[in-house]
PAZAPA-4460 file (N, C-alpha, C; in steps of 0.05 Angstrom, whole numbers, plus 32768, in hexadecimal, padded with zeros to 4 digits):
% residues 246
    n_x    n_y    n_z   ca_x   ca_y   ca_z    c_x    c_y    c_z   seq   type   mol
   8107   80B4   7E43   80FA   80BF   7E52   80FC   80B9   7E6C     1      X     A
   8108   80C6   7E84   810D   80BE   7E9E   80F2   80B7   7EA6     2      X     A
   80EC   80A2   7EB3   80D7   80A0   7EC5   80C5   80B1   7EDA     3      X     A
   80E3   80C0   7EEA   80DA   80CB   7EFE   80D4   80ED   7EF7     4      X     A
   80D6   80E9   7EE1   80CD   810D   7ED3   80B4   8110   7EE3     5      X     A
   80A2   80F9   7EE1   808A   8102   7EEB   8089   811A   7F03     6      X     A
   8093   810F   7F1C   809D   8124   7F2D   80A7   8139   7F2A     7      X     A
   80AF   8140   7F0A   80B1   8165   7F0B   809A   8174   7F0B     8      X     A
   8088   8163   7EFA   8067   816E   7EF0   8061   8176   7F17     9      X     A
   8064   8179   7F31   8065   8180   7F42   8072   8196   7F4E    10      X     A
   807E   81A3   7F3B   808D   81C2   7F42   8092   81BF   7F5F    11      X     A
   80A3   81AE   7F66   80B4   81AB   7F82   80CA   81C7   7F80    12      X     A
   80C7   81D7   7F97   80E0   81E6   7F9E   80F7   81DB   7FA0    13      X     A
   80F8   81C2   7FA3   8115   81BD   7FA3   8118   819A   7F95    14      X     A
   8128   8196   7F82   812B   8186   7F6E   8125   8161   7F7B    15      X     A
   8115   8152   7F73   8116   8131   7F7D   8136   812B   7F83    16      X     A
   8133   811D   7F8F   814D   8117   7F92   814C   80F8   7F96    17      X     A
   8162   80DF   7F89   815E   80C4   7F86   817C   80C2   7F9D    18      X     A
   8175   80AC   7FAA   818D   80A1   7FBF   818D   8082   7FBD    19      X     A
   81AB   807A   7FB9   81AA   805F   7FBD   81C6   8059   7FCE    20      X     A
   81BC   803D   7FDE   81D3   8037   7FF2   81DF   801E   7FDD    21      X     A
   8200   8021   7FDB   8208   8011   7FCA   8224   8001   7FD6    22      X     A
   8227   7FEC   7FD5   823D   7FDF   7FD6   8256   7FE6   7FC3    23      X     A
   8253   7FF1   7FB1   8264   7FFA   7F97   8268   8018   7F91    24      X     A
   8278   8022   7F95   828B   803B   7F87   8279   8048   7F70    25      X     A
   826D   8054   7F6E   8265   8064   7F4C   8279   806D   7F43    26      X     A
   8278   8069   7F25   8284   8073   7F1B   8280   808F   7F08    27      X     A
   826C   8095   7F08   8266   80AD   7F00   825C   80C2   7F16    28      X     A
   8269   80BD   7F2D   8254   80D9   7F3E   8271   80DC   7F54    29      X     A
   8274   80ED   7F5D   8292   8100   7F62   828A   80F8   7F7C    30      X     A
   8299   80F5   7F8E   829E   80F5   7FAC   829B   8110   7FB6    31      X     A
   8286   810D   7FD1   8281   8128   7FE0   829D   812D   7FED    32      X     A
   82A2   8145   7FEB   82B8   814E   7FF7   82B9   815E   800F    33      X     A
   82A3   8167   8015   82A5   8178   8034   8299   8160   8043    34      X     A
   829F   8168   805E   828B   8159   8073   8271   815D   8077    35      X     A
   8258   814D   806D   8242   8159   806D   822E   8140   807B    36      X     A
   821B   814E   808B   820D   813F   8097   81FB   812E   8084    37      X     A
   81ED   8112   808E   81E1   8109   806A   81C7   8116   806E    38      X     A
   81BD   811E   8087   81A1   812E   807E   81A5   8146   8071    39      X     A
   81BB   8151   806B   81C3   8167   8059   81CA   8164   8040    40      X     A
   81D1   8146   8039   81DD   8142   8028   81C8   8145   800E    41      X     A
   81AC   813F   8013   8195   8141   8001   819D   815B   7FFA    42      X     A
   81A4   8175   8008   819D   818E   8000   81B6   8192   7FE9    43      X     A
   81C9   8188   7FF6   81E4   818B   7FE1   81E0   817A   7FC1    44      X     A
   81D3   816A   7FC1   81CA   815E   7FB1   81B3   816E   7F9C    45      X     A
   81A6   817D   7FAD   8195   818B   7FA0   819F   81A9   7F8E    46      X     A
   81AE   81AB   7FA3   81B9   81CA   7F96   81D5   81C9   7F8A    47      X     A
   81E6   81B2   7F90   81FD   81AF   7F79   8203   819C   7F6B    48      X     A
   81EC   8184   7F65   81F3   816E   7F5A   81FE   8151   7F66    49      X     A
   8200   8139   7F57   81FC   8120   7F68   821C   8124   7F71    50      X     A
   8219   8106   7F80   8230   8105   7F8E   8230   80E5   7F9C    51      X     A
   8249   80E1   7FAF   8244   80C8   7FB9   8256   80CC   7FD0    52      X     A
   8250   80BF   7FED   825D   80C8   7FFE   825E   80A7   800B    53      X     A
   8275   80AE   8020   8288   8094   802B   827E   80A1   804B    54      X     A
   828C   808E   8057   8284   8096   8079   8296   80AA   807A    55      X     A
   82B1   80B4   8074   82BF   80CE   8078   82B2   80E0   8071    56      X     A
   82A0   80E4   805A   828B   80FC   8053   827E   8102   8069    57      X     A
   8275   80F3   8079   825D   80FD   8094   8265   8114   80A9    58      X     A
   825B   8124   80AB   826A   813F   80BA   824F   8137   80D3    59      X     A
   8243   8122   80D8   822D   811E   80EE   8236   80FB   80FD    60      X     A
   8235   80F7   810F   8239   80D8   8116   8220   80D0   8116    61      X     A
   820D   80D6   810B   81F2   80C5   8110   81F1   80BD   80F6    62      X     A
   81FA   80C8   80E2   81FC   80C0   80C1   8209   809D   80BE    63      X     A
   8226   809E   80C0   822D   8083   80C5   8226   8072   80CF    64      X     A
   8212   8076   80EB   8208   8061   80F8   81F3   805B   80EC    65      X     A
   81DB   8065   80DF   81CC   805E   80D3   81D0   804B   80BF    66      X     A
   81E3   805B   80AF   81E6   8047   8099   8200   8030   809B    67      X     A
   81FF   8026   80B1   8215   8016   80BC   822E   8012   80B5    68      X     A
   8240   802F   80B2   8253   8031   80AC   8266   803A   80C8    69      X     A
   825F   8039   80DA   826E   803E   80F6   8264   8025   8102    70      X     A
   827B   8029   8116   8275   8017   8134   8261   8027   8147    71      X     A
   8256   801E   815D   8243   8023   8172   824F   8038   817D    72      X     A
   8247   8054   8186   8253   8066   8194   8241   8065   81AA    73      X     A
   824A   805B   81C4   823B   8054   81D9   8232   806D   81EB    74      X     A
   823C   8089   81E0   823B   809D   81EA   8223   80AC   81DE    75      X     A
   821E   80A5   81C1   8208   80AE   81AB   81F0   8098   81B4    76      X     A
   81EF   807E   81B1   81DA   8069   81B3   81D1   8067   81D0    77      X     A
   81E8   8071   81E6   81DB   806E   8200   81C9   8085   8205    78      X     A
   81C9   809A   81F8   81BE   80AF   81FC   81C5   80C6   820D    79      X     A
   81D7   80C4   820A   81EE   80D7   821C   81EA   80FD   820E    80      X     A
   81E9   8102   81F4   81E2   8117   81E4   81CF   8125   81E8    81      X     A
   81B0   8113   81DF   819D   8121   81E3   818F   8133   81F8    82      X     A
   8195   8129   8212   8191   813D   822C   81A4   8154   822E    83      X     A
   81BC   8156   821B   81D3   8166   8222   81C7   8187   820C    84      X     A
   81BD   817B   81F9   81B5   8190   81EC   8194   8190   81E9    85      X     A
   8186   8188   81FF   816B   8192   8206   8157   8185   81F6    86      X     A
   815D   816C   81E7   8149   8164   81D7   8137   814F   81EA    87      X     A
   8147   8140   81F9   813A   8131   8208   8140   8135   822C    88      X     A
   8132   8126   8237   812B   812B   8253   814A   8120   8261    89      X     A
   814B   8105   825C   815E   80F7   8263   8167   80DF   8253    90      X     A
   817C   80CB   8256   8189   80BE   8244   8178   80AA   823B    91      X     A
   816A   809A   824B   815E   8089   823F   8146   808D   822E    92      X     A
   813B   80A5   8233   8130   80B0   821E   8137   80AF   8200    93      X     A
   8155   80C3   8201   8169   80C1   81EC   8168   80A4   81E2    94      X     A
   8174   809A   81F0   8174   807E   81E9   8165   8067   81D4    95      X     A
   8150   806C   81DB   8134   8068   81D7   812E   8063   81B7    96      X     A
   813D   807C   81AD   813A   807D   8191   8146   806F   817E    97      X     A
   815F   805E   8187   8172   8051   8181   8164   8031   8177    98      X     A
   8157   8026   8192   8150   800F   8195   813A   7FFD   8183    99      X     A
   812E   800A   8177   811E   8004   815D   8122   800F   8146   100      X     A
   8144   8020   8142   8145   802B   812D   814A   801F   8115   101      X     A
   813F   8027   8100   8149   8016   80E4   8160   801D   80D9   102      X     A
   8170   8012   80D8   818E   8018   80D1   8198   7FFC   80BC   103      X     A
   81A8   8009   80AA   81BB   7FEE   8098   81C9   7FE0   80AB   104      X     A
   81D1   7FC5   809D   81DE   7FB8   80A9   81F8   7FC1   80A3   105      X     A
   8209   7FBD   80BE   8226   7FCA   80B7   8239   7FB8   809D   106      X     A
   8242   7FCB   808F   8251   7FCC   807C   8244   7FC6   805E   107      X     A
   8226   7FC7   805D   8219   7FBB   8046   8211   7FDA   8032   108      X     A
   821C   7FF0   803C   8210   8009   802B   822E   801A   8032   109      X     A
   8249   801A   802A   825F   8027   802A   8261   8044   801B   110      X     A
   824C   803A   8006   8245   8058   7FF2   8227   805A   7FF9   111      X     A
   822C   8075   7FF0   820F   807B   7FF6   8203   809A   7FE2   112      X     A
   81F5   8090   7FC8   81F9   809D   7FB2   81DD   80B6   7FB2   113      X     A
   81E4   80CC   7FAF   81D0   80E3   7FAA   81D0   80EE   7F89   114      X     A
   81BC   80F4   7F84   81BA   810B   7F6D   8196   810A   7F67   115      X     A
   8199   8124   7F52   8178   8125   7F4E   816F   8113   7F3F   116      X     A
   8159   8111   7F3C   8147   8107   7F21   8149   8105   7F0A   117      X     A
   8151   8121   7F08   8154   8125   7EE9   8172   811F   7EE1   118      X     A
   8183   8122   7EEE   81A3   8116   7EEB   81A6   80F6   7EED   119      X     A
   8194   80EA   7F01   819E   80D5   7F0F   81A4   80BC   7EFC   120      X     A
   81B7   80AC   7EFA   81BD   8090   7EF0   81BB   807A   7EFE   121      X     A
   81B6   807F   7F15   81B6   805D   7F26   8195   8060   7F2E   122      X     A
   8194   804A   7F2E   8175   8038   7F39   816F   803F   7F55   123      X     A
   8164   8054   7F5B   8161   805A   7F77   8151   8048   7F90   124      X     A
   8158   804C   7F9E   8152   803C   7FB7   8139   8053   7FC7   125      X     A
   813C   8065   7FCB   8130   807B   7FD3   812D   8097   7FBF   126      X     A
   8115   809E   7FBB   8111   80B8   7FB0   8107   80C8   7FBF   127      X     A
   8110   80E8   7FCB   810C   80F3   7FDE   80FB   810A   7FD0   128      X     A
   80DE   8119   7FD8   80D7   812E   7FCF   80D1   813C   7FE5   129      X     A
   80DC   8159   7FDC   80D1   8175   7FEF   80B8   817C   7FE9   130      X     A
   809E   8176   7FF1   808A   8184   7FEB   807D   8199   7FFC   131      X     A
   806B   81A9   7FEF   8053   81BB   7FFB   803E   81A5   8000   132      X     A
   8027   81A8   8010   8016   8196   801B   8003   8194   7FFD   133      X     A
   8002   81A5   7FF0   7FF0   81A8   7FD8   7FFF   8187   7FBF   134      X     A
   801B   818B   7FC6   802D   817F   7FB6   8028   815D   7FC2   135      X     A
   802C   815C   7FD6   8031   8144   7FEB   8012   8139   7FE1   136      X     A
   8004   8144   7FE3   7FE7   8133   7FE6   7FEC   8128   7FCF   137      X     A
   7FF1   812D   7FB5   7FF3   8120   7F9E   7FFD   810A   7F9A   138      X     A
   8015   810A   7FA3   8028   80F4   7FA9   801C   80DC   7FC3   139      X     A
   8011   80ED   7FD3   8005   80DB   7FE5   7FE7   80C7   7FD7   140      X     A
   7FDD   80DB   7FC6   7FCB   80C7   7FBB   7FD0   80B4   7FB0   141      X     A
   7FEC   80C1   7F9D   7FF0   80A6   7F8C   7FFF   808A   7F98   142      X     A
   800B   8090   7FAF   8012   8078   7FC4   7FF9   8067   7FC7   143      X     A
   7FDE   806E   7FC5   7FC9   805F   7FCE   7FB8   805A   7FBA   144      X     A
   7FBB   8064   7FA2   7FA3   8066   7F91   7F9F   804A   7F89   145      X     A
   7FAE   8035   7F7F   7FAA   8022   7F71   7FA3   800B   7F91   146      X     A
   7FB3   800F   7FA1   7FB3   7FFA   7FB7   7F9A   8001   7FD5   147      X     A
   7F9A   801C   7FD1   7F93   802A   7FF6   7FA4   8028   8005   148      X     A
   7FC7   8024   8004   7FCF   8024   8012   7FDC   8043   8025   149      X     A
   7FDB   8040   803C   7FDC   805B   8046   7FF9   805F   8048   150      X     A
   8005   807D   805A   8018   8080   8056   8021   8083   8072   151      X     A
   8039   8093   8073   8046   808E   8098   8056   80A5   809B   152      X     A
   8050   80AF   80AF   805A   80CE   80B8   806A   80C9   80D5   153      X     A
   8081   80B5   80D6   809A   80B5   80EC   80B0   80BD   80EB   154      X     A
   80B6   80C8   8106   80CB   80DD   8109   80DA   80DC   8121   155      X     A
   80E9   80E7   8128   80FB   80E7   8143   8101   8106   8145   156      X     A
   8103   810E   8161   811B   812A   8160   8132   8127   8153   157      X     A
   813C   8116   815B   8160   8114   814C   8165   80FB   813D   158      X     A
   8170   80FC   812E   8172   80E0   8126   815F   80E2   810A   159      X     A
   815C   80F7   8101   8144   80F5   80EB   8146   80EB   80D1   160      X     A
   816A   80E7   80C8   816D   80DC   80B2   8165   80B9   80B0   161      X     A
   8164   80B6   80CD   815B   8096   80C6   8143   8091   80BE   162      X     A
   812D   80A5   80C3   8110   80A6   80BB   8112   80B3   80A3   163      X     A
   8125   80C1   809B   8125   80C6   8076   8133   80B3   8064   164      X     A
   8146   80A5   806E   8156   8097   805C   814A   807A   8063   165      X     A
   8155   806E   8075   8159   8051   8079   813D   8046   8081   166      X     A
   8132   804E   808F   8118   8048   8099   80FD   8041   807F   167      X     A
   80FC   8052   806E   80F0   804E   8057   80F7   8035   8048   168      X     A
   8112   803F   8048   8121   8024   8035   811C   800A   8045   169      X     A
   811C   8007   8058   811C   7FE8   8066   8100   7FE2   8064   170      X     A
   80ED   7FF7   8069   80D7   7FE9   8073   80C4   7FEC   8056   171      X     A
   80D1   7FF5   8045   80B8   7FFA   8028   80A1   8010   8029   172      X     A
   80A3   8014   8045   808E   802C   8043   8096   804E   8042   173      X     A
   8083   8057   8036   8083   8079   802D   8084   8085   8052   174      X     A
   809F   8095   8050   8093   80A6   806C   8097   80BF   8062   175      X     A
   8087   80D4   8072   8088   80F3   8066   8098   80FD   808A   176      X     A
   80A5   810C   8086   80B1   8115   8099   80A8   8132   809A   177      X     A
   80A8   8149   80A5   80A4   8167   80A8   80BB   817A   80B3   178      X     A
   80CB   818D   809A   80DE   819C   809F   80DD   81AC   80B4   179      X     A
   80EC   81B1   80CB   80F2   81C4   80DF   80EC   81AA   80FD   180      X     A
   80E5   8193   80F6   80E0   8189   8111   80F6   8173   811C   181      X     A
   8109   8172   8106   811D   8160   8107   8138   816D   810C   182      X     A
   8144   8169   812D   815B   8179   8131   816D   817E   8123   183      X     A
   8180   8172   8117   8194   8175   8106   818C   8189   80FB   184      X     A
   817C   8179   80DF   8177   818A   80CC   8163   81A8   80D4   185      X     A
   8159   81AA   80EA   8154   81CB   80F7   8169   81DD   80FB   186      X     A
   817F   81CE   8107   8199   81DF   8114   81AB   81E5   80F6   187      X     A
   81A8   81D2   80E6   81BE   81DC   80CF   81A6   81F1   80BC   188      X     A
   8199   81EB   80B9   8181   8204   80B2   8181   81FB   8093   189      X     A
   817A   81DD   808E   817F   81D4   8070   816C   81DC   805C   190      X     A
   814B   81DC   806D   8138   81E2   805B   8127   81EF   8066   191      X     A
   8116   8205   805B   80FC   8219   8069   80EF   81FD   807E   192      X     A
   80E2   8209   8090   80D4   81FB   80A0   80B3   81F5   8092   193      X     A
   80A8   81DB   8093   808D   81D4   808F   8086   81CB   8071   194      X     A
   80A7   81C4   8064   80A3   81B0   8052   8098   819D   8056   195      X     A
   808C   8185   8044   808A   816B   8051   809D   815E   8037   196      X     A
   80AA   8149   804A   80C7   8138   803F   80B6   8119   8039   197      X     A
   80B6   8115   801F   80A6   80FE   8019   80C4   80E7   8012   198      X     A
   80C7   80D3   801C   80D9   80C0   8015   80CA   80A5   8008   199      X     A
   80D5   80A0   7FF3   80C2   808B   7FDE   80D9   8078   7FD9   200      X     A
   80D8   805E   7FEA   80E7   8046   7FE4   80E3   8036   7FCE   201      X     A
   80EB   8030   7FBC   80F3   801E   7FA8   80DE   800F   7FAA   202      X     A
   80D6   8003   7FBE   80C1   7FE7   7FBD   80AE   7FFB   7FB7   203      X     A
   80A0   8010   7FBA   8087   801B   7FAA   8089   802E   7F9C   204      X     A
   80A2   8037   7F92   80AA   8047   7F79   8094   8046   7F5F   205      X     A
   809D   8033   7F5A   808A   802D   7F3E   8074   802A   7F3C   206      X     A
   8067   8022   7F4E   8047   8027   7F51   8043   8041   7F5A   207      X     A
   8051   8053   7F68   804D   8072   7F6F   8050   8083   7F4A   208      X     A
   8061   807C   7F42   8067   8087   7F2D   8052   8085   7F17   209      X     A
   8047   8065   7F12   8033   8062   7F01   801E   806C   7F0B   210      X     A
   8013   8070   7F24   7FF6   8080   7F2B   7FFD   8097   7F23   211      X     A
   800D   80A5   7F24   800B   80C4   7F1B   8014   80C5   7F01   212      X     A
   8011   80B0   7EF3   8010   80B6   7ED5   7FFA   80AE   7EC8   213      X     A
   7FE6   809D   7EE4   7FCD   8099   7ED7   7FB7   80AD   7EDE   214      X     A
   7FBB   80B0   7F05   7FAB   80C3   7F08   7F9F   80DA   7F05   215      X     A
   7F8D   80E6   7F0D   7F86   8109   7F06   7F91   8114   7F1E   216      X     A
   7FA2   812B   7F15   7FB0   813C   7F2A   7F9F   814D   7F3B   217      X     A
   7F94   8160   7F29   7F86   8172   7F38   7F69   816B   7F39   218      X     A
   7F5E   8166   7F50   7F48   815C   7F57   7F33   817D   7F58   219      X     A
   7F1C   817B   7F49   7F12   818C   7F49   7EFF   818F   7F62   220      X     A
   7EFE   8178   7F79   7EF1   8186   7F8E   7F00   818E   7F9F   221      X     A
   7F17   8199   7F9E   7F27   81A4   7FAC   7F19   81C5   7FA4   222      X     A
   7F14   81D3   7F99   7F17   81E9   7F92   7EF3   81F8   7F8F   223      X     A
   7EE1   81DC   7F93   7EC9   81E1   7F8C   7EBB   81F6   7FAD   224      X     A
   7ECA   81F3   7FC2   7EBD   81F9   7FD9   7EAF   81E2   7FE3   225      X     A
   7EAB   81EC   7FFE   7E94   81D9   8016   7E7D   81D4   8012   226      X     A
   7E6E   81E8   8005   7E4C   81E1   7FFE   7E46   81CF   7FE9   227      X     A
   7E5F   81DE   7FD4   7E56   81C8   7FBD   7E58   81B0   7FC2   228      X     A
   7E76   81A8   7FCC   7E81   8191   7FCD   7E6F   8178   7FE0   229      X     A
   7E5F   8188   7FF5   7E49   8178   8003   7E38   8172   7FF6   230      X     A
   7E32   817B   7FE4   7E1A   817D   7FD0   7E21   8165   7FBE   231      X     A
   7E38   816B   7FB5   7E3E   8157   7FA1   7E45   8135   7FAB   232      X     A
   7E55   813C   7FC5   7E59   811C   7FD3   7E3A   8111   7FDD   233      X     A
   7E25   8122   7FE1   7E09   8116   7FE5   7E04   8112   7FCE   234      X     A
   7E01   8114   7FB3   7DF7   810F   7FA0   7E0C   80F4   7F99   235      X     A
   7E1E   80F7   7F96   7E2A   80D8   7F97   7E1D   80C0   7FA8   236      X     A
   7E1C   80C9   7FCA   7E15   80B2   7FD4   7DF8   80A4   7FCE   237      X     A
   7DE2   80BC   7FC1   7DC5   80BB   7FB2   7DCB   80A3   7FA1   238      X     A
   7DDB   80AA   7F8C   7DE6   80A0   7F7E   7DEC   807D   7F77   239      X     A
   7DFF   807A   7F8D   7E02   8062   7F96   7DEF   804A   7FA4   240      X     A
   7DDD   805C   7FB2   7DC2   8058   7FC1   7DB8   8047   7FA9   241      X     A
   7DAD   8056   7F93   7D9F   804D   7F81   7DAC   803B   7F69   242      X     A
   7DC6   803B   7F70   7DD6   8026   7F61   7DDC   800B   7F6A   243      X     A
   7DD5   800C   7F84   7DCC   7FF4   7F99   7DB2   7FEA   7F98   244      X     A
   7DA3   7FF6   7F91   7D86   7FE5   7F93   7D85   7FD6   7F73   245      X     A
   7D93   7FDF   7F5A   7D95   7FD1   7F46   7D9B   7FB3   7F43   246      X     A
***
């Protein structure tokens, strides 16, 4: 049984996808034939199946830059594009997003692998979930179920691919994004607006999977209503106070 089958219980509209940054060409996945922006590769895997991509596969210059596959483009990282597409007031505002960007070291990932978790044969560096809020709540609760660890919601108007892929991979922290807020994905109309994109890096995947298998998913207090919930919580408070007196 695939350990990632637990994500199927969420009933997501789009299949969970595993991503791997690799030094080696995979033997069991085809090369992506059509030039595609790396943000859109996620949707290609969900709808057409697994593949691997190389530098020449990218249909947007940001992807190879983030993945360490290209030389620095002064026009892009100097912020010359943002003002011309009206998402930044000036060049320095646009350039600022690149200064602290989490990106892969040059030459360390010439191949990026994508596949849905039900067919995936590689050990993923990331699993990406497209969730409605009620589905995301379960995963976010699993993220901190054992340790109390929080989650992050970090994004930038452009170069959202760095927030989706390389930032969680390099920090080891779950990152949440919202479809419709990131320029390239919105312009390409890749996903419906308002979905929560959860990027789960390999550092915390085993813990999240284990917590999902152990914890209660459907909490009854979410359906009680305000009055009963208030009374119930007050009762817990009284019980704790009595326990502390013992």
